[in-house]
C-alpha positions as CSV (number, residue, x, y, z in Angstrom):
1,M,-10.9,27.9,4.1
2,V,-12.3,24.7,2.6
3,H,-9.8,22.0,1.7
4,T,-11.4,20.0,-1.1
5,S,-9.8,17.9,-3.9
6,S,-11.5,19.7,-6.8
7,G,-10.0,19.5,-10.4
8,R,-7.5,22.4,-10.1
9,G,-4.3,20.4,-10.7
10,T,-3.3,21.9,-14.1
11,K,-2.4,25.4,-12.8
12,L,0.4,24.3,-10.4
13,A,1.6,21.6,-12.8
14,A,2.3,24.2,-15.5
15,I,4.2,26.4,-13.0
16,T,6.4,23.7,-11.6
17,A,7.2,22.1,-15.0
18,A,8.5,25.4,-16.4
19,F,10.6,25.9,-13.3
20,L,12.5,22.6,-13.5
21,V,11.4,21.6,-10.0
22,L,9.1,19.1,-8.5
23,G,6.1,18.3,-10.7
24,A,2.7,19.2,-9.4
25,S,1.3,16.0,-10.8
26,A,3.6,14.0,-8.4
27,L,2.0,15.9,-5.5
28,V,-1.4,14.5,-6.1
29,A,-0.3,11.0,-7.3
30,L,0.2,9.6,-3.9
31,P,0.1,6.0,-2.8
32,A,-3.4,5.3,-1.5
33,S,-2.1,4.1,1.8
34,A,0.6,6.7,2.3
35,A,0.5,9.4,5.0
36,P,3.1,12.0,5.8
37,G,2.8,11.5,9.6
38,D,4.5,13.8,12.0
39,A,8.3,13.8,11.6
40,G,8.9,17.1,13.3
41,T,11.1,19.1,10.8
42,G,12.7,18.9,7.4
43,T,14.9,20.9,5.0
44,I,14.8,22.3,1.5
45,T,18.1,22.5,-0.4
46,V,18.3,25.0,-3.3
47,H,20.9,24.4,-6.1
48,K,21.3,27.5,-8.2
49,L,22.9,26.8,-11.6
50,E,23.2,28.4,-15.0
51,Q,20.5,27.4,-17.5
52,R,22.0,25.2,-20.2
53,G,20.5,23.2,-22.9
54,T,20.8,19.9,-21.1
55,S,18.8,18.5,-18.2
56,L,20.5,17.3,-15.0
57,G,17.9,14.5,-14.5
58,P,14.4,13.9,-13.1
59,N,12.8,16.6,-11.0
60,D,11.7,14.3,-8.2
61,G,13.2,16.0,-5.2
62,S,16.3,13.8,-5.1
63,Q,19.8,15.2,-5.3
64,L,21.2,15.2,-8.8
65,D,24.7,15.0,-10.3
66,A,25.5,18.6,-11.2
67,T,29.1,18.0,-12.3
68,G,30.2,20.5,-14.8
69,A,27.3,22.9,-14.2
70,T,28.2,26.5,-13.3
71,P,27.1,27.6,-9.8
72,L,25.5,31.0,-9.4
73,V,25.2,33.3,-6.4
74,A,21.6,34.4,-5.7
75,G,19.4,35.1,-2.7
76,F,16.4,32.8,-2.0
77,T,13.6,33.1,0.5
78,V,11.2,30.4,1.8
79,C,7.6,31.2,2.7
80,S,5.1,28.8,4.4
81,V,1.5,28.8,3.2
82,D,-0.4,29.5,6.4
83,G,-3.4,27.4,7.4
84,L,-2.5,24.4,5.2
85,D,-2.1,21.2,7.3
86,L,-0.8,18.3,5.3
87,T,-1.6,15.7,7.9
88,T,-5.0,15.3,6.2
89,A,-5.6,13.8,2.8
90,A,-8.0,16.6,1.9
91,S,-5.2,19.1,2.2
92,W,-3.0,17.3,-0.4
93,G,-5.9,17.4,-2.9
94,Y,-6.3,21.1,-2.1
95,I,-2.7,21.9,-3.1
96,A,-3.4,21.1,-6.8
97,G,-5.9,23.9,-7.0
98,L,-3.6,26.7,-5.9
99,A,-2.3,29.3,-8.3
100,L,1.2,30.7,-8.0
101,S,2.1,34.0,-9.5
102,G,4.6,36.8,-9.1
103,G,7.9,36.1,-7.3
104,T,10.0,37.1,-10.3
105,N,12.8,39.7,-10.3
106,G,12.8,40.0,-6.5
107,A,9.1,40.5,-6.0
108,A,7.3,38.4,-3.4
109,P,5.1,35.6,-4.8
110,V,1.4,35.3,-4.5
111,V,-0.4,32.0,-3.7
112,S,-4.1,32.2,-4.4
113,E,-7.3,30.1,-4.5
114,N,-9.9,31.1,-7.0
115,G,-8.4,34.6,-7.1
116,T,-8.1,35.0,-3.3
117,A,-4.6,35.4,-2.0
118,L,-3.5,33.2,0.9
119,T,-1.3,34.3,3.7
120,L,2.4,33.6,3.5
121,S,4.9,33.7,6.3
122,C,8.4,34.3,4.9
123,G,11.7,33.7,6.5
124,V,15.1,35.4,6.1
125,E,16.8,35.4,2.7
126,Q,19.7,33.0,2.2
127,E,22.5,33.3,-0.4
128,T,23.7,30.4,-2.4
129,S,27.4,29.4,-2.3
130,S,29.7,30.7,-5.0
131,T,31.5,27.4,-5.2
132,T,28.5,25.0,-5.1
133,G,25.5,27.1,-5.8
134,E,23.7,25.6,-2.8
135,T,21.9,26.8,0.2
136,T,19.8,24.7,2.7
137,F,16.8,26.0,4.6
138,A,16.9,23.9,7.8
139,A,14.4,23.2,10.6
140,L,11.3,23.7,8.5
141,A,8.2,22.4,10.2
142,A,7.0,19.2,8.6
143,D,3.5,18.7,7.1
144,R,3.6,22.2,5.5
145,A,3.7,23.6,2.0
146,Y,6.4,26.2,1.2
147,V,7.0,28.6,-1.6
148,V,10.6,29.1,-2.6
149,Y,11.5,32.1,-4.7
150,E,14.6,34.0,-5.9
151,S,14.5,37.2,-3.9
152,T,17.8,38.5,-5.2
153,L,18.8,37.8,-8.8
154,A,22.0,36.2,-9.8
155,A,24.5,38.5,-11.6
156,N,23.7,38.9,-15.3
157,A,20.5,36.9,-15.0
158,V,18.1,37.7,-17.8
159,T,15.1,36.9,-15.5
160,A,14.7,35.4,-12.1
161,S,13.8,31.7,-11.9
162,Q,10.1,31.2,-11.3
163,P,8.9,30.4,-7.8
164,T,7.8,26.9,-6.9
165,L,5.7,25.2,-4.3
166,V,7.5,22.4,-2.3
167,T,6.0,20.3,0.4
168,V,7.8,18.9,3.5
169,P,7.7,15.9,3.3
170,Y,7.7,15.5,-0.5
171,P,6.5,12.2,-2.1
172,G,9.6,10.0,-2.6
173,N,10.5,7.8,-5.6
174,G,10.7,4.5,-3.7
175,G,8.8,2.5,-6.3
176,V,6.1,0.1,-5.0
177,S,6.7,1.1,-1.4
178,A,5.5,4.4,-0.1
179,T,8.5,6.7,0.8
180,W,8.6,10.3,1.9
181,N,11.4,12.8,1.4
182,Y,11.8,15.2,4.3
183,N,14.9,16.8,2.7
184,P,14.0,17.6,-0.9
185,H,16.4,19.3,-3.4
186,I,15.3,21.8,-6.0
187,Y,17.2,23.2,-9.0
188,P,15.9,26.6,-10.0
189,K,17.9,27.8,-13.0
190,N,18.7,31.2,-14.6
191,V,19.5,32.1,-18.1
192,V,22.5,34.4,-17.7
193,A,23.4,36.9,-20.3
194,G,26.5,35.7,-22.0
195,S,26.2,32.2,-20.5
196,G,28.5,29.8,-22.3
197,A,30.0,32.5,-24.5
198,T,33.7,32.3,-25.3
199,K,36.3,34.6,-26.9
200,V,39.6,33.7,-28.5
201,A,42.4,35.7,-30.2
202,E,44.9,34.7,-32.8
203,M,47.8,36.8,-33.9
204,V,49.9,36.3,-37.1
205,G,52.4,39.0,-37.7
206,D,50.7,42.3,-37.1
207,Q,47.2,41.0,-37.7
208,I,44.9,39.9,-34.9
209,W,41.6,38.0,-35.2
210,F,39.1,38.0,-32.3
211,E,36.3,35.5,-32.3
212,V,33.3,35.6,-30.0
213,M,31.0,32.5,-29.8
214,L,27.6,32.9,-28.2
215,P,25.4,29.9,-27.7
216,I,21.6,30.3,-28.3
217,S,20.4,28.9,-24.9
218,P,16.7,28.2,-24.2
219,L,15.1,30.9,-22.0
220,A,13.2,30.1,-18.9
221,G,9.5,29.4,-19.4
222,G,9.8,29.3,-23.2
223,D,10.4,33.1,-23.3
224,Q,11.6,34.6,-26.6
225,Y,14.7,36.6,-27.4
226,T,13.7,40.2,-27.9
227,E,17.2,41.6,-27.9
228,M,20.6,40.1,-28.6
229,R,23.7,42.3,-28.9
230,I,27.5,42.0,-28.7
231,N,29.6,45.0,-27.9
232,D,33.4,44.7,-28.2
233,Q,35.5,47.7,-27.2
234,L,38.9,47.3,-28.9
235,A,42.1,48.6,-27.4
236,P,43.8,51.7,-28.8
237,S,46.7,49.5,-30.0
238,V,44.6,48.0,-32.8
239,T,42.5,49.2,-35.7
240,Y,39.4,47.4,-36.9
241,T,39.6,46.2,-40.5
242,R,36.6,44.0,-41.1
243,G,34.0,41.7,-39.4
244,R,32.0,38.6,-40.2
245,V,28.8,37.2,-38.6
246,Q,27.7,33.5,-38.7
247,M,24.8,31.6,-37.2
248,F,24.6,27.8,-36.9
249,A,21.6,25.7,-36.1
250,A,21.5,23.2,-33.3
251,G,23.4,20.8,-35.6
252,T,26.1,21.9,-38.0
253,S,24.1,23.6,-40.7
254,D,24.7,27.2,-41.5
255,V,21.9,29.7,-41.1
256,D,21.9,32.3,-43.9
257,L,22.3,35.8,-42.5
258,I,22.0,39.0,-44.5
259,S,23.8,42.2,-43.3
260,G,21.3,45.0,-42.8
261,T,18.3,42.6,-42.9
262,H,19.1,40.2,-40.0
263,Y,21.8,42.2,-38.2
264,T,23.8,45.4,-38.2
265,L,27.6,45.5,-37.6
266,T,29.9,48.5,-37.1
267,Q,31.9,49.3,-40.2
268,P,35.6,50.1,-40.0
269,D,36.7,53.7,-40.2
270,G,40.4,53.3,-39.6
271,S,40.4,54.7,-36.1
272,R,42.2,53.1,-33.2
273,G,40.3,51.5,-30.4
274,A,36.9,51.4,-32.2
275,E,33.8,49.8,-30.5
276,V,32.4,47.0,-32.6
277,V,28.7,46.4,-32.2
278,L,26.7,43.5,-33.5
279,S,22.9,43.9,-33.0
280,F,20.2,41.6,-34.3
281,T,17.2,43.1,-36.0
282,A,13.6,41.8,-35.5
283,A,14.1,39.6,-38.5
284,G,17.3,38.3,-37.1
285,L,15.7,37.6,-33.7
286,E,13.2,35.4,-35.5
287,L,16.1,33.3,-36.7
288,V,17.6,33.3,-33.2
289,N,14.4,32.0,-31.6
290,A,14.0,29.4,-34.4
291,N,17.5,28.0,-33.7
292,I,17.6,27.4,-30.0
293,G,20.6,25.2,-29.2
294,G,22.6,26.8,-32.0
295,R,25.3,29.3,-31.8
296,I,26.4,32.7,-33.1
297,Y,30.0,33.7,-34.2
298,L,31.4,37.2,-34.5
299,E,34.8,37.4,-36.1
300,I,36.7,40.7,-35.8
301,A,39.8,41.3,-37.8
302,T,42.3,44.0,-36.7
303,D,45.7,45.4,-37.4
304,A,48.1,45.9,-34.5
305,V,49.6,49.4,-34.8
306,S,51.4,49.9,-31.4
307,S,52.5,47.9,-28.4
308,G,49.7,46.3,-26.5
309,S,48.0,42.9,-25.7
310,T,45.3,40.7,-27.2
311,A,43.5,40.9,-23.8
312,N,39.9,41.8,-24.6
313,E,36.4,41.3,-23.2
314,A,33.1,41.4,-25.0
315,T,29.8,42.6,-23.5
316,I,26.7,40.4,-24.1
317,T,23.2,41.9,-23.9
318,V,20.1,39.7,-23.9
319,N,16.6,41.1,-23.4
320,G,17.9,44.2,-21.7
321,V,20.4,42.5,-19.4
322,S,24.1,43.0,-20.0
323,T,27.1,41.2,-18.7
324,A,28.9,43.2,-15.9
325,P,32.6,44.1,-16.4
326,G,34.7,41.1,-15.8
327,T,31.9,38.6,-16.4
328,G,31.7,38.7,-20.2
329,P,33.6,36.4,-22.5
330,S,37.3,37.3,-22.5
331,V,40.5,36.1,-24.2
332,Q,42.3,33.5,-22.1
333,N,46.1,33.6,-22.0
334,P,46.4,36.9,-24.0
335,E,49.6,37.7,-25.9
336,A,51.7,40.8,-25.6
337,F,52.9,42.5,-28.8
338,F,55.4,45.2,-29.4
339,S,56.0,47.9,-32.0
340,G,59.3,49.0,-33.6
341,V,60.5,45.5,-34.4
342,H,63.0,45.6,-37.3
343,V,66.1,44.2,-38.9
344,R,69.3,46.3,-39.2
345,N,71.4,45.6,-42.2
346,V,75.1,46.8,-42.3
347,A,78.1,46.3,-44.6
348,R,81.6,45.3,-43.6
349,N,83.8,46.5,-46.5
350,K,87.2,45.1,-47.4
351,G,90.0,46.4,-45.3
352,V,87.7,48.3,-42.9
353,T,86.8,47.2,-39.4
354,A,83.8,49.5,-38.8
355,T,80.4,48.7,-40.5
356,V,78.2,51.0,-42.4
357,P,74.4,51.0,-43.1
358,L,73.5,49.0,-46.2
359,A,70.4,49.6,-48.2
360,G,68.6,47.2,-50.6
361,A,68.7,44.0,-48.6
362,Q,65.4,42.1,-48.4
363,F,64.2,39.9,-45.5
364,V,61.3,37.7,-44.6
365,L,60.3,36.7,-41.0
366,Y,58.9,33.4,-39.8
367,R,57.5,32.6,-36.4
368,A,59.6,30.1,-34.4
369,D,58.8,27.9,-31.5
370,D,59.5,29.7,-28.2
371,A,61.8,26.8,-27.2
372,A,63.9,27.0,-30.3
373,T,67.6,27.9,-30.0
374,S,68.4,28.2,-33.7
375,C,66.8,28.5,-37.1
376,A,66.6,26.0,-39.9
377,A,68.9,26.6,-43.0
378,T,65.8,27.5,-45.0
379,P,62.1,28.1,-44.1
380,A,61.1,25.1,-46.3
381,S,63.2,22.8,-44.1
382,D,61.0,23.5,-41.1
383,P,57.3,22.9,-42.0
384,Y,56.1,24.2,-38.6
385,Q,57.4,27.7,-39.2
386,V,54.7,30.3,-40.2
387,Q,55.6,33.4,-42.2
388,V,54.5,36.5,-40.4
389,L,56.1,39.2,-42.4
390,G,56.7,39.3,-46.2
391,T,59.4,41.3,-47.9
392,Q,61.1,43.8,-45.6
393,T,63.7,46.0,-47.4
394,S,66.4,47.9,-45.7
395,D,66.6,51.7,-46.4
396,S,69.5,54.1,-46.5
397,S,69.8,53.9,-42.7
398,G,70.1,50.1,-43.0
399,N,66.8,49.5,-41.2
400,T,63.7,47.6,-42.4
401,P,60.3,49.3,-41.7
402,D,59.2,49.1,-38.1
403,A,56.7,46.3,-37.5
404,V,54.4,45.1,-34.7
405,L,55.0,41.5,-33.6
406,A,53.9,39.3,-30.7
407,A,56.5,38.5,-28.0
408,G,58.4,35.4,-28.9
409,K,61.1,34.1,-31.3
410,Y,61.4,34.6,-35.1
411,C,63.7,33.4,-37.8
412,V,65.0,36.0,-40.3
413,Y,66.0,35.0,-43.8
414,E,67.7,37.3,-46.3
415,T,66.1,36.8,-49.7
416,V,67.8,39.6,-51.7
417,V,71.4,40.5,-51.1
418,P,72.8,43.9,-52.4
419,A,75.2,43.5,-55.3
420,G,78.8,43.0,-54.3
421,Y,78.1,41.5,-50.9
422,K,77.7,38.1,-49.3
423,G,74.3,37.3,-47.9
424,L,73.2,35.8,-44.6
425,A,73.8,32.1,-44.5
426,G,70.7,30.3,-43.2
427,G,68.3,31.9,-40.7
428,M,69.1,34.2,-37.9
429,M,67.0,34.3,-34.7
430,L,65.2,37.4,-33.6
431,T,63.7,37.5,-30.1
432,V,60.9,40.0,-29.5
433,S,60.7,40.9,-25.9
434,G,59.9,44.6,-25.9
435,A,59.5,47.7,-28.1
436,D,62.2,48.3,-30.8
437,S,63.5,44.7,-30.7
438,S,66.0,44.1,-33.5
439,I,68.9,42.1,-34.8
440,E,71.8,43.1,-37.0
441,V,72.6,41.3,-40.2
442,V,76.2,41.9,-41.5
443,N,76.8,41.6,-45.2
444,T,80.5,41.3,-45.9
445,Q,81.9,42.8,-49.1
446,I,83.0,40.3,-51.7
447,G,86.7,40.2,-51.9
448,S,87.2,40.5,-48.1
449,D,87.9,36.9,-47.7
450,V,90.3,34.5,-49.5
451,G,88.5,32.6,-52.3
452,D,85.8,35.3,-52.9
453,L,87.4,36.1,-56.3
454,P,90.0,34.6,-58.7
455,S,93.7,35.6,-58.0
456,L,94.9,38.6,-60.1
457,P,98.4,38.6,-61.8
458,M,101.1,41.0,-60.6
459,T,101.0,44.2,-62.5
460,G,103.8,44.4,-65.3
461,A,105.4,41.1,-64.5
462,S,104.8,39.4,-67.8
463,G,106.0,42.4,-69.9
464,S,109.3,42.6,-68.0
465,V,110.0,39.0,-68.5
466,I,109.4,39.3,-72.2
467,I,111.7,42.3,-72.5
468,I,114.4,40.6,-70.5
469,V,114.2,37.5,-72.6
470,A,114.2,39.5,-75.8
471,G,117.1,41.6,-74.7
472,S,119.1,38.6,-73.7
473,S,118.5,37.1,-77.1
474,F,119.6,40.1,-78.9
475,L,122.8,40.4,-76.7
476,L,123.6,36.7,-77.4
477,A,123.1,37.2,-81.1
478,G,125.4,40.2,-81.1
479,V,128.2,38.3,-79.3
480,V,128.0,35.5,-81.8
481,L,128.1,37.8,-84.7
482,F,131.1,39.6,-83.1
483,L,133.0,36.4,-82.7
484,L,132.3,35.2,-86.2
485,R,133.4,38.5,-87.7
486,R,136.6,38.6,-85.7
487,R,137.4,35.0,-86.7
488,K,136.9,35.9,-90.3
489,D,139.1,39.0,-90.0
490,Q,141.8,36.9,-88.4
491,S,141.6,34.3,-91.1
492,E,141.9,36.8,-93.9
493,T,144.9,38.5,-92.2
494,G,146.7,35.3,-91.8
495,G,146.3,34.2,-95.4
496,S,147.7,37.5,-96.7
497,M,150.8,37.3,-94.6
498,A,151.6,33.8,-95.8
499,G,151.6,34.9,-99.5
500,Q,154.3,37.4,-98.8
501,G,156.7,35.1,-97.4
């Protein structure tokens, strides 16, 4: 093996730049007076993180601030390049001419010079920490070159990170003074299927909207998206009613998408528990690749038809790699919902203690705060209430139609009262905590309480008084006539007797 400093530097530079590790150009740009020396041993620390659109910092072998980055569990192996002694200046120049290939998807890498493979001595695979994404290869002989490669892929990784060549020691970044780093840090990243994707659910009344957001992350090495698909298996408690797909560029501008041209989306058929599939066509993938840093939204509208939960997980597939169960975007803090929710309307009629079903009453339901203990007098007086059910009419059994509602509290208002009855005053609170939750609204018959109607007169009272008064008048008149006539008769009798005497 001849260690010369010929112009071979561009090969290794391209490899290391794509891998987000230590640039090959830095390997050959050494201070003129610097020498590695003989420090005994060193370490290489691997930080395995998800590939996102932002850089953690300069790739100079120093430890970077990875706060907020998602750690990944993967297996790494370190191999030394045999026969390469970095105690000589010629060996450092020789490194730039090496070609690095393979080492992806678990395969061992190949280091070659002008097409001739060099011998590698590989150690035991080490797994990165699930909490930090780190693993450190210790007690590595100094003045050697090492190849680090991902021998076991991280879960859901679209591709393995590319291997990289690292020296111990590695040229430091001490400015004007020559420094050497015997403990370099590298940051090989993976693009993970579904990385950064989120899913939310919103329930209003018996309607549930699911929304999946998928960022368009850059792929390692400038690879292109050749497949992008979202599969969402709905629960049997809901039916799929419609879907909508949107794409946004890296900024906020909307990217025009045409159904059938750029993507295909499952159409509703009314069945329960359908699988909704969004798949981008070749034309759609061109838009995906043209909008790296953007995002895709899939909105799924459903109707709740039986008791269940908004818990749901989508499966993301990128370039043939799908998220494993439990790793795809899922709804956080899902809501339970229950069927059979209704209002029971009964009548309490005048003079009767027992109630009977009452048909024809109409109600509306509003969502109330879970901390509420009472309902406002009218919905308008509480601007935070949201109507979840429109007109619900009681039938001959007194019940409104069964509905499906999320667990929680609701305010019931009676909007139409059956003729002859008094309606519900203000709102009445309904708590949904299980199937067939209900409340009973009692409509009292008008006339049951004092003041409901004007007072009625006693039957026949006025006629009797009139008759009595009229009879008394006639009787009095008869007595007067009798007395007048008697007086007249007495007067005539007396006059006649006086004439005879």
